[in-house]
Each structure stands twice: as C-alpha cells, then as structure tokens.
N, C-alpha and C positions, 0 to 999 in steps of 0.2 A: 283661112284654115277653118274647116269645120271640125270641131272637137267631138270626141266621143259623147260627152255629156250634152253638147249642143244637138247632136244627132238624136240622142235619147229624148231630149225635151221636144223636138219636132215630132218624133214618133208618138209620144204621149198625147200631144195636142191634136195631132191628126187622127189618132184612134178614138179619143174620147171627147175632145172638145172641152172648153173651159168649164162647163157646168158639171160634167161627170167626173172630173179629176178627183173630187173629194171622196168618191166611192172606191178608189183604188188604193193600194198600198205599194210602196217602193222599198225594197230591201237592198242595201248596198254594203260593200265591205268595210266602209269607214265613215265617220262623221264628216270628214273633210270632203269626201265625194258628195255627201248629202247636201252640204252647204253650197257647193258650186252648182249642183243640179237645181237647187231651189233658185239660185240666181238666174240660171238659164231659163227656167220656167217664168220667172218674174219679168224678164226682158220681153218674152213673147206675149204676155198678156196686155191687152189694151185697156183693161179696167180691173179693179180688185176682184179676186176669186179665191175660193177655198182650195188649198193645195192638197195633194195626196197625203196620206199618212206615211211618214218616213221612218225607217228603222235601220239600224245596223243589224246584221244577222244575229248577234248576241241579244240585242234588245228585242228582236222579233221572237226569239225562242223564249225569253223570260216573260214577255207580255202574253204570248199565246198559251203559256202554261201557268199563268198567274203565279209566278215565282219571284222571289227576291234573292239577289245574289248575296251570298254569305260573305262577311268581311274576311279578308285573308288571314288575319291573326286569329279570329274566332274559329275559322275553318281548321287551322293548324291545331288549336287546342281541342277542338271536337275530335279530330283524328287521333290525337294523343290519348284522349279519354277512352276512345274505342280500342286503341292498341293496348292500353293498360288493362282493359277488361279481358282481352284475349291472352295477353302475356304480362302477368303481374311484375315480372322482373325487368321489364323495359325501363330504361332510365331516361329522363327528359334531357339530360345533358348530351346524351348520344342521339336521341330521337331528333333534336332540333337541327342536327347536322344533315340528316337525310329525310326528314319529314316532308319538306317542300317537294323533294324529288318524288316521293311516293304519291303525293297529291297530284303532281303533274302527270304521273303515269295513270292514276285513276281518271283524270280528265281526258287523257288521250284514249283510254279504253272506251269511254262513253262516246267520245266524238266519232270513233270508228266502229261503234256498235259491236265491239268484241264481247263475247260471252266471258265474263270474268271467271266463272267457274271452270270453263274449259282452259283458259290461259293459265290460271294459278294452279290448277290441278296438274296441268301439263308440266309446269315448272316444279311441281312437288317431287319429293324423293322417289316414290315408287314409279311414277310415269316416266321420269327422266332416266332412271336406271334401266327401265324396261326398253325405252327407246334406244339407249346406247347398246344394250345387249342385242337387240334386233339388228342394229347397224353393223355390229362387229361379229355377229353369228355366235353369241354366247348363250348357252342353254340355261345357265344359272347366274343370271346377271345380278341377283340379289346378294351374291357373294361380295359385290363391290360396295355394299352399304356398310360404311364404317361410322365410328362416332363423329368423325370430322364431317362426313357427308351429311349425316343427320343434322348436325348443327348448322351446316351451310343452308340446307333446304328448309329449316324451321321457319325462317323469315317468310318464305313464299307460302308455307302452310298457314301462317298467321294473316297474310295480306288479304286473302279471300274473305275471311271472317271480319277483318277490319273494314273492308269495302262494304260488306253487307250491313254491318252495324252503323257505319257512317251514313250510308244512304237512308237507313231507317230514321236515324236521329234528325237528319236535315228535313226529311219529309214531315216529321212530326212538328218541326219548327216553322214549316212553310218557307224554308230557304233552300238554296241549291248552289252548285257551282256550274260553270259554263257547260261542260260536257254532259253533265247529268240533266240539265235543262233541255239540251238537244235530244238526248235519248228519250226523255219524257214526251217531248213534242212528237217524235216519231211514233211512240206508242199511242198517243191520243189520236193522231191522224189515221193510224191503222185501225183504230176503234171507231172511226167515222166522225171525228170532231169537225165542226164547221168553224171557220175562222172569222166569218162575218164581213169579208170584203168581196166586192164584185170581181176584182182581179188583183193578183199580187205579182208584181214585177220584181224579178231578181236580176239586178243590173251590175255588170262589170266584174263578175266572179271568175275564178280560175282555181284549180287545185282544191276542189271541195273535199271535205272529209266525207266519210261514208254516211254519217248522220245528215249532213247538209244535202248530199246527193239524194238521199232517201226522202227528206222533207220535200224537196223540189219535185221529185218524181211522183210522189203521192199526190201533190197538189196539181201537177200536170194531168194526171189521170182523171182528176175531178174537174178538169177544165177551168180551174180558178187561178192558174199560174201561167206566167209568160217569162221567158228568159231573154235577156239582151247581153250579148257577149262582145268583147273587144278583141277580136282575133285577126291574125294576118296569115295569109297563105304561106309566107316565107317559112314560118316555123310550124304552123298548124297542119300543113300538108306534107311536111318533110318526115321521112321515116326515122331520121337520126337526130333531129333537133329536139333537145330536151325541153325547150320552152313550150313546145306543143304537146307534151306528154298527156295532159288531160283533155285538151281541146280537140285532139284527134278523135277521141271517142265521143265527146259531147257533141261534136259537129257532124258525126257520121250517122245518117238515118238508119243504116243497116246494123248499127252496133246496139246491143242491149242497153248500153250506158248513154244512148242518145238523150240529150237534155234540151229538147225544144218541142213546142207545140206548133206543128206546121213548119214553114221554112225557117232555117237557121238564121238568126239575126245577131251579129253580122260578121262576115268574113271579108276582110279588105285585102288590098295588094299594095299598101303604102310602102312597105319595105322592099318590094320588088320593082316598083315603077316610079315612085315619086323622086324628083330631083332633090339631092341632099349634099350639103357640104360637110364632110366629116374630117376632123383633124385629130390625129393621135399624137400626143406629146409625152415623151419620156423625160423625167427630171431626176436630178442627182439625189435629192432628199425630200422628205415629206413636206417640210415647211415651204419649200420653193413653189409647191403647187398653189399655195394661197395667192402668191403675188402674180403668178401667171393667170390664174382665174380672175382676179380683180382687174388686171389689165385688159383681159378679153371683155369683161362686162363693161368697162369704160368705153372700149372701142365700139361695142354694139350700141351702147347708149348714145354715143356721139353720132353714129350712122343712122340709127333707126328711132331714136327718141326713147323715152322712158315708159311708154305705154305697152310695148310688146311684153308678152309673158316670158320671163327667163327663169329657168330652174338651175340652181347650183346644188347638185346632189353630192353628198359626202358619203363615199363608200366606207370610209373610216370615220365614224361619227365623233371620235375623240378630236378630230381636226377643228371642231366647233370652238374649242377653247382658244386656239391660236387665231381663228378667223374673226372672232367677235370684236377685237380692238380695231379692226380695219373696216368695219361695215358702216361706220358713222356717216360716211359721205353718201350712202344710199338710203339713209333713214326715211326719206319721204316716199320711198316705194318698197321698202323692205318688209318681208313677211317670213319670219323664222318659224317654221312649222314643227321643228324638232323640240321636244321637251329638254330642259336643261336639268340633268340629274343632280339631286341633292348631294350625291357622293362627291361632286366637284365643288361644292360650296364651302365657305368658311365655317359654317355651323357644323358641318359633318366632320371637318378636321378638328374642330374644338371638342366635339363629342368624343371622338376617338382618343384625343389627348386626355380628356377628363376620365374616360373609362380606364385608361392605363394607370391611373392613380387610385382607383376606387375599387374596394376599400383596402387600404394599406395600413400596416401597423406603424410605419414611419414613412415620411415623405422626402424623397431625394430632392435636394435643392435644384439639380439639373432639370427635373421634370417640372417643378414649381416655376422655375425661371422661364422655361419654354412656354408654360401655360400663361404666365404673366405677359409675355411678349406677343401672344396671339392677338391679331387685329381686333377681335371682338371683346377683348378683356380690358379695354381702356378704362371702363367705368367701374371695374371690380377691384376692390381693395384686397391686397394679399399681405401677409405678415412679412417683415423685413428679415434679411439674413446677411451673414458675412460671406465674402467671396470664398473663404477657405472652408466654409461649412459643407459637409456632405449631406446632412439631413437637417431639416428644421428642428431646432431645439425645443421650441414651444409652438404647439399647433392648437388653434381654437378647437374646442370640443364639438362644435356643431357647425351648421351653416350649409353652404352650397358646394364647397370645395372639399373640405376636410371632414370626413365622416368616419364613424367608428368602423374598425375592421370587422366587427360583428354585425354590421348592417345587412339587412335583407335586400333582395332585388327591389322590393317596393320602396324601401328607404332610399336606395340609390336613385330611383326614378323621381321621387319627390324632390330630392336635392337638385338633380339635374333640371327638373322643370322649374324650380325656384331660380336657379342660375340663369337659364335662358329667358325666363319671364322678366327677371331683373334687368338683363341686358336690353330687352325689348322696350321696357318701360322708360329706360334712361336714354332711349334714342329719340332725339327731337323729331317732331313730325316733318320738319323740312328736310331731315336727313334720311327719311324712310326710303329704302332702296331695295334692290333685289335680295340683298342679304337679310334684310328685315323680313321680307316675305318668306325666305327660306327658313328663318327661325320659327316663324308662325306655322309653317307647314310641318316642321319637325316637332313642334309642340303638339300638334294634332295627333301625330303618331305616338308620342310619349304619353299623352292623356289616355289613349286607347290601351297602351301597354300597362299603364298604372291600373286601369280597370281590370285587365287580365291578371295582373300580379296579385291584386286583392282577392280575386276568386280562386287563384291557384298558388298558394303560398309555397308549394314545393319547388317552384322555379328558382334555381340558384342564381347567384350573381353572375357566374361564368356563363351559364346557358342563356340567362336573360340578356347579358351583354351581346352574345351572338345573335339572339333574336332581334334585339334593338337595331343592330347594325344591318341585318337582313332587311328589316322593314323600312328603315329610313332611306337606305340607298336605292330602294325601289321607287321612291317618290321622285316626281319630276315637276319642275316649274314650267309654266307655259309663258311664251313671249307674247307681248301685245303687238299686233301688226299695224302698219300704216293704213290710212283710208284708201290710198291708191296702191293696192298690192299688185306689184308686177315683177318683183324680184323675190323669188322663193328659195330659201335655204332649207334643205330637207334631206332626210334619209331616203333610201330607195323605196322602202315599204310605203312611205307617205305619198308617193307619186301615183298610187293606184287610182285608176279611172281619170286622172288629170292629164291634160295635154298642154304643151308649151311651144312657143315660137322658136326658142333657142334653148339649148341645154348644155351644161357643163357637168361632167361626172369626174370626181376626184378619187384617187386611191384605187384605180382599177388594177389591183394586184391580188394574187391568190391569198386567201386569208381575210381579205376585206370584201371583194366582190369577185367570185362568191366567197362566203365566209368560211371559217374554219369548220372542220368536220368533228368538232367537239360535240359529244352527245351525253347528256346527263339523264340516266334512266336506270331503274332497277331491273329492267327487262333486257336480257342480252340481245344483241343486234341480230344474231342468227335466228332467234325465236321471233323477233319482231318482223323479220323478212319473210317468214313462212306464209304460204298462201292462205293458211287457215286463219291467220290474224291480219296480215298486211298492214302493219303499223308503220307510220312514217319514220324514216331514218335520214341520214345526211344526203342520200341520193335524191330523195324527194325534195329536201331543202334546197339543193343545188338547182333542181329543175324549176322550183318556184321562183328563185332569184333570177334564173335565166328568163322566165316569162316577164317578170316585172321590168327587167333591163331592156329587153327588145320591144316590149309594149311602149316604154318610154321613148324609144327612138322612132316610133312609127310616123309621127306627124311633124316634128320640128324641122325647120329649114336648115338650121346649122347646129352642129354638134361638136363639142370639144371633149375628147376623152383623155384623161391625164393619169399617168402611172408613175410609180417610183422605180427608177432604173439603177440598180446596182448589182453587185456580184452575190449578194446574200440570197440564200434559198428562201428566206422569209419574205423577200420582196420580189418574188417571181411574178412576171407579167401575167395578168388575168387571162384565162382561157377565152374570155369574151373578145379580147383584143385579137388574139390569134384567129378566132372564128370570123371576125370582121375582115381581117386581112385576106384570108384564104377562102372564104366562102361567100359572105355577103357582097364583098366588092365585085365578085365575078357574076353574081346573079342579078344585080341591079345596074344596068348600063348607064343610068343617070346619077350614079353615086360618084362624087368627086372626093377621093380619099387622099389626104396629104399627111405626111409625117415630118414636120419641120424640126430642125435641130435647135434646141434652146440651150445656150451656154451662159454660165456665170463665171466670173473670175474666182480664183481660189479664195480670195478675201471675202467674196460676197455670196458664197454658197449658203451660208446660214441665213443671211438677210440681204437680198439683192439690192436694196435701196439705201444701205447705210455704208458710208465710207468715213473713216476717222483719220485725220491728218493734222498734226500740230506744227505749223510753220514757226521757224525761229526768228521772231521779231526782235528788234533791239531791246525791248522791255523783257522778253523771255531770256535773252542772252545775259542781261544784267542779273536775272534771277539765278541762272546757272552759275554765274561768277560767285554770287553770295553762297549758294549751296556748296560749291567746291571749297570755299574758304572756311565755312562754318561746319558743315557735316563731313566734308572731305571726300576722298576717293578711296574706296575700299575694294578688296577683291570681289566681294559679292555685288557691289554696285556696277563695277566695270563688266562683270559677267552678265548682269541683268541688261545693261545697255547693249552689249554685243548680241544677246539672244533676242531681245525685243525692245527697241528704243521707246516704244509707247509705254511699256511697263516701267521703264526707268523714269519716264516723265511723271507717271502717276505716283510712283513710290517715292522718288527722291526730290522732285521739284514741287509737286502739289502736296506731297506728304500724306497721301491717302493710305489708310490702313484698314484692313478688314477687322471688324470687331472680333475679338477672340471668343470662340464659342466654348463654354464650359460643358464638359460631357463626363459621363461616368467612366467611359473608357478612354484611356490615353491613346493618342495617335503616335505616328512615327516620330514626329518632332519632339514630343514630350519624352518618349522612350530614349531618344538620343541624348537629350539634356540630362536625363536621369543617370544614364551610364557615364556621361562625361563628368557629372558631379561626383560619382563614386571614385573615379580615377583621380579627380582633383583632390578629394579628401585623403585618399591613400598617399598620393605624392606629397601632399603637405605634411602628412604624418611622418613620412620618411625624411623629408627635409628637416623637420623639427628634431628627429632622432639621430642626426648626423649627416644627412644629405646624400647618402649613397644608396643606389638601387638594391644592393645586396644586404642592406640593413635589415631587411625582412626576407626570410626564405619563402619558397612557394607555398608551403603548408600554412605559414603564418598569414600570408596574403589571402589565401582561399578561406581561411577561418574568419577573416574580416569582411567577406563579401556581404553576408546577410545583415550584420549591424550597420555597415556602411550604406547599403541600399535603403534601410529604414531612415538613417540620418539624412541621406541625400534627398529622400522624398520630403522630409520635414523642411529642408532648406529651400526646396524649389516650389513649395505649395503656394506661397504668396504670389508668385509670378505665373505658374502653370496651372494651379488648381490642386485641390486635394483629391486623391484617388484611393479607393479601397483596393489594395493589391492582393487581398486574400480570397477574392472571388471573381468569377467570370473571366473575361479576356485579359483583364489586368493581371490575374494570377498567372495566366499563360506567359505574359510578357515578363513577369518577374522571374519565372523559371528560365526563360530564354536569356535574360540578363545574367543570371547565375551561371548558366552554361557558357555564355560568351566570355565572361570575365574569368571563369575558372580555366577555360581553354587558353586564353591569352596569357595568364600567369604561368601555366604549364609550358607553353611553347616559347614564350619570350625569354625564359630563363636560360635557354640554350642558344640564343641568337648572337651573343657577344662574348668574345674572349677578354676584351678590355673591361676595366671597371668603369661603371657609369656613375657620375656625380650629378645629382639633381640641383639645378640652379634656381629655377622659378616655375611657377604653375599659374595658369590663367592670368597672364600679364599683358597689358596693352602697351604697344609701342607705336610711336607716331613721329612724324616729322613734317615740316612745312617747306615746300619748294617754291621758288619763283619761276614761273613758266611764262615765256613770251606769248601773248595772244594779240595779234594785230600790232598796235603801237604801244600796248600796255604790258606791264609785268603783273601777272595774276598770282596771288598767294594760293597755293594748292596744298591742302592738308592731306597727308597720307597716313592711314591708320590700319592697324590690324591687331587682333587678339590671339595670343599664342597659348595653346593648350599646355605645352610643356617645353622647357628649355633645359638641356642637360649637356654635360661635357663627357665625351667618350675618350678614354685613354689620355686625358689631359690636353689633347690637341685638336679634337674634332668637336666643334660646337654644333649640337643638333637642335633643330627647331621641329618639334613633333606635333602633328595635328592628328587627333583621333577622329575616325569616321565610323559610325555604326552601320552605315550603308556600304555597298560594295564598290571598291575602287580597284581598277586593274592597271597594268603597266602602261597601256597606251594612253591612259588619262593624264599621265605626267611625262610622256615622252616628248622631248624638245625637238625631235626631228633633226634635219640638217642644219637648221638655223634657228636659234632661240629667238632672235629678234623678229624673224618673219612669223614664227609660230605664235608669238605673243601679240602679233598684229592681225592675225587671221580673223575674218568675219565669223567663222565658226570657232570661237575662242575656247581653248581648253581651260576651263575655269579653275581646275585644281592645280594645273601647272602655273597659271597666273598667280594663284594664291601662294604657292611655294616661292616663286620669284619675289613677290612683294615681302614675304617674311624675311628673306635673305637681304633684300634691299633695306628694309627698315632696321634690322639688327646691325647691318654694316654701317648705316648712317649713325646709329647710336654709338658704335664703337669708334667712330671718327672723332667723337667729342673728347674733350679732356676727361681723364678718369674721374675727377671730382664732379663733373657735370652729367655723368652717365647714370643710368639706372644702377641701383646698388649691386645687383647681382652680376653686372658686367664690369665692375670697376677693376677687377684683378686680371683682366684679359687684354692681350695686345692683338690688334686686328691683323698685323702682318705675320703673326706667329701661329695663327690657328686657321683651320679651314671651316667654312660654314656649310652645313648640310641640312637643308630643310627636307622633311619627309612626312609621309602619311602612313599611319597604321590603320588598315581597314579591318574591321571586326568581321567582315564577311570574306576576307581573303588573307588569312594569316600565313598562307604559303609564301607570299611575297615578302614577308617580314616588314621592313620599312620601305615603302615605295618612294623612290627619289629619282632625280635626274641631274646630270651635270648642268648646273645653272651658270653657264659661261657664254658670253656673246662671242668671244674669240678664245681659242685654246691658249691656256697659260696667261690669261689677261691679269693685269694688276688690279688692285682694289679701286684705284682712281678710274681706270678704264671701265670697270663694271658700273661704277656710280654714274659715269658720263653716259654710257649707253642706256642705263636705266632711266635717267632723266629724259633722254630722247624718247623713250617709250611712253613715259608719262605725258610728255608734250604731244605725242601722236594721239593719245586717247582724249586729251583735253580738246585738241583741235577738232577731232571727230564729234565731240559733244556739242561744240558751238558752231560747226559748219552750217551755213545757211543753205547749202546744197542738199543737205540731208534733213528732212523733216522728221519729227517724232511720229512714227506710224507702226502699226501692228505687224508682227512677224509673218512671213509667208509660211513658216514651218508650224503647222497647227499642233504638232506634238508638244511644242513648247507651252501650249495653252492649257494642258491637261490639269495642272495644279495651280494655275494662275488665279490670283484674287480678283482680277479685273475683267474677267470674261463678260460679265453682265454689262459693264460700262461700254466695252468696245463691240458688244453684240456678236460675240463669237461663241457658238455652241460647240462643245466638245464632248 
C-alpha cells in the first residue's frame, strides 16, 4: 500500500532532490503527520541530509508573524481587564462563566477574516431593530426598542470595544492568539512580506478557514507555494457528498477558490475501485464493542503478524477508560495517540472534593471521611472523629485541608499546592506512576493560577474555583508508545494524513460520529450563517467529520465498523453507516460488505468473557449446614436465595457485607428504620400505660409525633448515623414522616370495632427444626422479628409488620394453593414472611405456658386464630394486608405445622442440591440495588 505520506515523500524527493530539501518548508495539519512524513523521507535517503522546515499551520502563522502564543489563563485575564475598562459593572464571577466563549468567538472571527466592526454593529441594538423592521415592513421599528432590548444588546455593543482593546494590548506585549496570528499573517502577505523559503508545501489539508485559504492563495500567486491534497473522487466529485464540500472547489480550476498551482495533486479513486472487506457490526451495549474489537485485532495479528499498521479509532473517546485495562497484551506494538484528560485522573477528583470543603465555617464528617478514603490521601493525616459526629468538633487552624472561611482564592491555592506537593514528595520513586505525573501537571496549572491570583486579588474563591476546574480539565497527559508502533488507538481527528492496513471504528452512532450539534457561541447561528460572515456552524463540523471518516477508509484492506444497537434515540446508528450501505456499496463493485450478527447471552452482555458459577462441593454443603444451624433460615434469606442464589452465597455463606456509607442525607432504608422506631416507641408507651390501643386518642398520638421523631433519631444514630433533620432533603423526609404517621393515626382509628390489646413490640421469635438431609438430620434454626403483636377482640392474635414502602394485595395473595405459591421460583417474599410469622408464633404457643415468651403465656393455641398482616404506609386503603394462611381449608394446628415443616424441608433441599449451583439471576431487574454487582461483573 502506498500511503499518502509516502506519496508525498516521493514527490518531494523527485521535485527537489536530497540537497535542495533544506530550502523548502512543509506545513501540515498536525505534529503527528509531520512525524510520519519525516520518517518517510528518512527511509528514502541513502545518506544523511538536511530535511525541510516543518510546521503545523499554527506554528507557521506564529513564526512568520514573529508572535508568541498568549497563555490561556493570561489571555482570559487580559480580556477581563479590557471588559472592565469598557463596562465597570462587569463582575468576574459572571465573566468567568462566558469569558472563554467570548475568546473563542474572537478567535473564530479572525480565522474567518470577519470584520468585527461589521459583525458587532450588526448585532447591536439599532442595526438589529432596523433589520427586523425591514423584514416585517415596519416603518417605525425603533418603537420596538425597550429597556429589556437595550440591556440585551449592551453586551454586543461592549464586545467590539473589548475586541479592539484586547488586540491592542496583545500587540503591545508581542503576544497573540491563534486567529489573530492568522489575520496578521494575511495582512503581512498582502503588504508584500517575503517568508524566506524557496517553496512552501501545504500538505493534507481540508476545510480551510478563510484566513488559511487566503494565506495559501496569496503565496500561490507569488509562486512560492504548492498544495498536496488527499482527495478521492467518490466524495470530491459528488454533488451531494458532504465530505467533499471544500475539495470540490479547491480541485476545480474553473472555480475562483481553486487552490493549486498547475495540476491538482492528488485526486484518487481508492473508494471507487480498490478491493475492500468492510464489516458492519451492531452490538447491544457500548462495553461489548471493546471485546469485539480486541478479538478482531487478535485475529488480524494471528493471520498477518504484528507489523501491519492497525488503527482502533474511538468515535466516543470516553471508551478509552474501559479499553485501557485490556491493552496490556499488545504493549509491544501499542501506540495510544489520544491524550488522557486530567479530568479522569484521581488528582482531579481529589481537587473537586477538596474544593467542596473550602473554605467552610465547619467541616461535615461525611466530607472529611470521603476525603480521607480518597486513594491519594493515604499519606495525609486527618483528625479523628466519632461515628455519630456530624461535624468535626476540633479543626486545626491551618494547613492544607482546613483553612479559614475568610481565606482568599490565593490562600486556597497555596493550601492546595502544599497538599499536592506533600502527596508527591511522599511518593516513593519506585511507585511513581501516571497519577504522580498527573499531580505534577496539575501543580503546573495551580502555580500559574497562584501567579494570576497574586496579581488579581478581586478573584473570589467561587470564581477562582470555577477557573481552576476549567483550566485543569483542559490538560491532557500523553502516553509513551512502543518502539514498534503498529497498533494505534486514536480519535478520528488524529488520523489526519495517516493511512493504515486495517481499521476498526467504534461508536458509529449519531452523537459520536458525527458528534452532537452542540454549539457554544455568543453569535446566534442565523447570523453566523449569513453570507456576509459565513462563520462555521454544526453543518460545517459534520462535513469535516465526514471527510476525515471517508479519508480514513481510502486505503485500508479491511475495515470493521461498530455501532451500538438499541431502541434509544440517543444511540441511533450513524448516518455514515447508512451511507455505506446504500451508496458506497453500490458505487464500488469490489467492496465486500458484510453485517454479521453478534450475540451474547443475557448474563454476558455487560462482560462477555466472565461467567460466575459456584458448584456445591461437599465442603460447601458442610458450610451451608453450619450456616443454617447458626444463622438460621429467615424470610429475607429465603427470598434472597429464590431471587438470586449467588447473592445468597455472598451474603449468607461468605458473609460479605458492603461497608455502610455515612452520608449527610438519609436513604430509604434509614427513613424506614426511623419511622419503625417511632411506632415502636409509641406502642411501648401504650403497653406501659395499660396495654390498649385506645389508651391514647388520635390527637394525643399526633401530638407525640415530633418528640418521638427526635427521640427515635437519637436512638438509631449509633447504628445508622446522625442526621441533621432541619435542613436539606432530610427536612423533606421529616415532613413526609410527620404526614405519613399523622395519616396512619387518623385512618387506623376507624379500622376496628373490637378493642385492640397490645402484647409485644419488636420481639424476636425462633425455633429449631430437625430436617432430614440425605442420611442426616440437620438442625435448622428458624427466626423472625415481629414489629407488633396484638390481640383483637380477645380471640384474634395479630402479627403486624409495618412497611414504609408500597405493598399491594397481590404481594400477599396465596393463590389456589399456599404450598405451591410458597415453593414458586418467583417467590412472594412478603407472603413467605407472613407464613413464617404464623409458623413461629404457632410453634411458640405449642410449648408449655411456662416455657413460652411471657407475652404469650395466657393464650391457648386452639382457642385463638392467628392473623399475620402488613400495614403499608403507601397503601392505607387496604388497611391490614393479609391472606388466609392455610394449606388446606379448616386444617388443624398440627396439620399446619406438618405442612410448614415440609415447606422448610423443600427450601433446605433446594439450598443443598448439587444439581443447582449458586449463580447469578437471569432477571437483571433484581440487580438494581444489589451490593454485589461489582463482584459478579454485572452492570445495571
């Protein structure tokens, strides 16, 4: 394969020879293209020689105008100073949010040689109103000018003066920004400036800005420039193909925009004539793309060796994070040309966490704990605290973490610099890694910001923090490539001027390739599109992406194009895929287009190579026996086993527990515990005062809600954490709790005609059964904790369970057969819970009165009926949700016990059956709130 850069090197050698190359200059779109063109030239030389002068287009403009690029932070501050001169009321806190956008617009205006006076005056109040008036036939358009319109247009009135002042300031300093350098070079060339080269070659460009076109055109007229293009007739000679939007005119000698001296070099027919194997693959989710791409690279490496040039192009560059852990097997040929954003580094997350605490008057323990647990904070000592503390009681007066609430932005920067420097110095040289490099790079930005803060004390902590985040996340770390670079991981833009033997492109979806139509500019799109200005918008951006994509496909022998395939509009297949199917495939008779189906099982969608299955060995069965005797069989554990046996294994057998995260805001679990505790305290108060429900009327109960909420929070804080309930979301939950409890007291007072006697609150009942397993009798502990036990009308023993979530009738419906329903694979956990409560209380009542729980000693099992039920705080209309818990109609107590023991035996045998391994559920909905998704590699 003859590459574009190889062809360019041949042309330069043929035209000038080895001795004259030193007299020419080569200007290219990127440094990467320059590197590879130099290599191509070196291959062709049979002895040492002086190479041409190489420049990127930006370097060329800077050097030819003898300018220095202004530092981005300095440029922003210079722009603010200019704006302050024009409008003394402008506030830096607000300016920092749109100042970068303004500078980007200035850069664009200069790149496209737009007259700023014409543009900004056009946008000003008078001209805009005049234009609207003419459009709508209004004779007195000035009547539309109101106070609001004046305020709206004042910004545009200021922008022109700011632009003029900024340009003057930079010229006096001898600095510039990119667009201004291009404009200045145009002006110098128009004034007759000589650039001092025999010839200047512009190689591999497309979609030039007006200033770039003008620079090249002026040099062509002086016979000191040549252009070399990488174009293909498939798109460059098509009326409708966007990839050729610019090349159509650049390549047409009859067009005033023709950009060549003599014959146009070069227009190929690779996309129309060359044999190509193209495979289009649709996959169910983004992560699956990685494994398909890696498998294809392995196949190509096995078939063709590791010397062929392969490009893995990431349409969605965020895939790099997921890809990096799997690239180690290719390290000897790997070349990652994409920069790794500091935004994805640990130091950036540490800085964000640190800024969230600075400067505060008091320091929440939750934030300090999160900071302490950050991976980079191992070497930093923090003060101790108690688990029940909301805020640190004693905070050091200075240092790197805790600084005064009156601290300036400069004070904050000094503290942050000390913290990161301390972390860096405590890193052993043998442990220096990419994170250490990221810290070093972040410190470079912070040092510059400190210099800015010293010179501009008006920068507040708030705006300084925003500025710091902007500047740090723009930084990128570069990867070091292998000596033998043949596998390139890159973004589409980095493929400019490069060619590969084989190519894989991932994330060919709308929003990735081509990208989103998001446009950040102070200039309205309808104004930018006007012929008088012709500024770039998303339409041009789409065309540029289209050119890079099709240029990438010109020379490779094999191409794999991968997209995410689902029903979401955000993952719509790229228009490029459709164009290949319906246009390119018809125009190239030598194109072999395939679309194979790739399927993964439901368990492997998230990670195709991982399967987790725990077989029940004799040793594991012995562990299960021990667990059932010691920890027992509870309603929650059986429900867990039925929903996901692997979850049961992790939780009950291995005894894994997720560390409880302390947070300022209580979650649903803590809220439920809180409400339960209030009801427990109230029920205990009624038991102590006589034991009857009507011992307190509704008004008395409602009056106790607030004090009981406070007391309940105090009692649960050791286990659940302390929460401030007078602010934020906790306050909302407190009001919800008041409403729910008040509604419950109001409605439940009318539920019963019989008098209710409270017997017990928050009581644990248990029993031990002997269950046959094989040739052995296993002791099985059965246990449950009852929220409330009461006696209705002296003959109905109720076991009441409170639920703060929603429970409906079908959740406790026994169906046609209680035995079958309680053995179903899709177990009704709440029905199972009610059955077990009845079973445990019945077993307790079978004991001699003196051996029973005290609150059951006065009851006869044959003279009462037992009714377990649920009160759902999200469904008071159902009152107490229950179901007839009988295996057969009119069964005796002994029959109920016998059938219940058979049910226990069924679940024990299921637990130990060697035919059923512990494995993850096929119902991914069960994984949403599971603690073990990371272990079993299931993303939900």
